[in-house]
N, C-alpha and C positions, 0 to 999 in steps of 0.2 A: 505495499499500499503504501502510495505515497500523498504528501503534504498535498493542499490546494497553493501552497504560499510556497515558492519557488525559491526561497531561500530563506534558510535553517539559521537565527542568530544566537547562540548560546554562550553564556555569560555568567558570573556570580560576581556577590558584588559586599563586601563586609561593611563599606563605608554609606554606600551608595553610588560614587562616582561611577564604576563601570556602568551599572544599572542605567544610571541616569544617560550615560553615552549610549549605551544600548538603547533606550528611550530614543534621543535622538536621529539615531541611525532609521528604527524605524517610522519615527514621521515623514523624515526624509524617502526612505523607498517604497511608504504608504504600501498598496496591496502587496510588494512584491515579500514580505520577510514576517518569518512568526516567530515571535520572543519563547525564547527559553530559556529557565532561569535553573542553571544544573543544581541549585543549592535545593530547590524542591523536585524537581523532574527526574533527576539524572543526565546521563548521556543516549541514554539506549533509542532513542528520536534522532539521531546522527544518523542511521542507516535508513531514513526515508529521506533524505536529500544528496543532492549529488554538487549542491553549492551552499554554502555555509559561511558566516562569518563568525570569529570566534573573538571576546572579549575576555580580557585576562589581567590582572593587574600584579603588579609585582610588590611581595611583603617585607618587611624587616631589611636581610643582609642576603638579597635575589633569592628568596622563595616562594612557593605556588601558594595563592591566595588558598584556606583551608576546603574550600568546596572542590575547588578542583583537585587536591590535593588527595581528598577522598576518591574523585571519578578515574584518576591517572588509569589506575590496572585497566579498570574499564574501559576506557580508550582506547589504549594499548592493545587489547584483544579483537578490536574491529580491525575490518577491511578497509581502506579508504582510497584501494586503486580507482580512477576516475574519478574522484572526489576532488570537488577545486575550494579551496579556502584559505578567504582574506582575514586576519589577523589586527586586531588591536590591542594597545598591551597600557596600562595606564601607570604610573609610577613616578615618583619623587628624585627629582635630576639633582635637585640641590641639596636636600638632605641626604639622599641615599644614593650619591651618583658613583659610586663604584660599584652600582647595583643595575644601573637603569635600567628597565625593561626585562632584566633577567627570566623572569617568568616567561614572556612571551618569547623567548628563545628557545626558551625549554619545551612549551609547547609548539612552536616550528619545527625541530628537532624530532620531538615525539611523531608528530602527524607525517613528518619525513618518510620517516621510518616505516611506517603504516600504510604508504602507499599513496599519500595527499601529495595535490602538484598546489602548492603554497605561489597564491599571487598579489600583486602588487605592491612593493618594498614601497618604503617611506626614507628621502633624502634624510641625512644627520644635520643638515643645515640649519640652523636656530636653534639647536640644542649647545648645552652644555654640560657634560657629563665626564668622570673619571674612565667607567668602562661600561662596558656590556655583552653580555653574550646573547643580544638579539641583531647582530651586528650580520652583515652578511659577509662574505668572504674577503671584499675588496675596500670592506668598512666606510663603503660609501653611505650604505644605504641600514635602515633598521628593514628588519623582516616582516614590515608589517608595521603600520599606524602607530608612531609613539605618542599619547598623552599624558600631561603633565597639568592634572586639576590642582596640587599644590602650588606651583610657580608660573602653569601660565596657561590657566583659565581661560581667560582674554581671546586665545587664539585658537580654543577647542574646535567652534563651531568652523572658522574661517579653514582650519585643517581638513574637518570632515566634506565641508563642500568641496575641496578639491581633491582627495578620496576617493571619495563616492561615485561619480560618474565615472574614476579610473576602474572602480570593483564592477561595476554594471559592465564597463567595455568587457573586462578580462571573465566577464558571464557571460558574454553574448545577450545584454540584457538591456532595457530601454529602461532609466531609471525614472522613478515616480508610475511605473505598472498601468 
C-alpha cells in the first residue's frame, strides 16, 4: 500500500525546533507531504514512500536525538534501494561548533548503507563551525540542509525557500502539488 501523499516527512523533536521546521516544510509543499513524528509513529511507514525528507537534530556533543536513537536499528533493517531522501538537520554552530550537524551526518551514513539515494546537499557558506560529520567529501557542502535555530533563526525560512525547490526537482515533482 502506498500513501496518497508523495513525500513522507519523518522527524523527531525534543525542544520543538525540528517539528517547527517540519511544519514549515509541510506548509510550503502543501498536498505533497505527509508528516510522521517518529516519537509517536516509529519508522515502519518509511516503507510506504519512495520519496522522503528526514529531519534530525544533533544533541549535545554530536549525539542523536533520543527518538532517532530508539528507531536507529529499525531503520538499519529496512531496504532503501530505489528510495530518494533529502535531509535537514538542526544544530547549534556556536555552542556545539565541534559537532555541528553530526546527527545528520550519521543519518546520511546509515541511509547510504541501506541503499538510499541522498539528494540536495547544501553549501557550507554562511556558517561558522569547527567540525562536522555532515560534510561531503570535498567539505564544500553539508549532506543536507543545515539549520541553526539557536544562532541563525532569522534565515531558516529563506534557506527553506531555496532548498525546497531543489528537493522537488530531485524528486521530479512540482512544488505546491
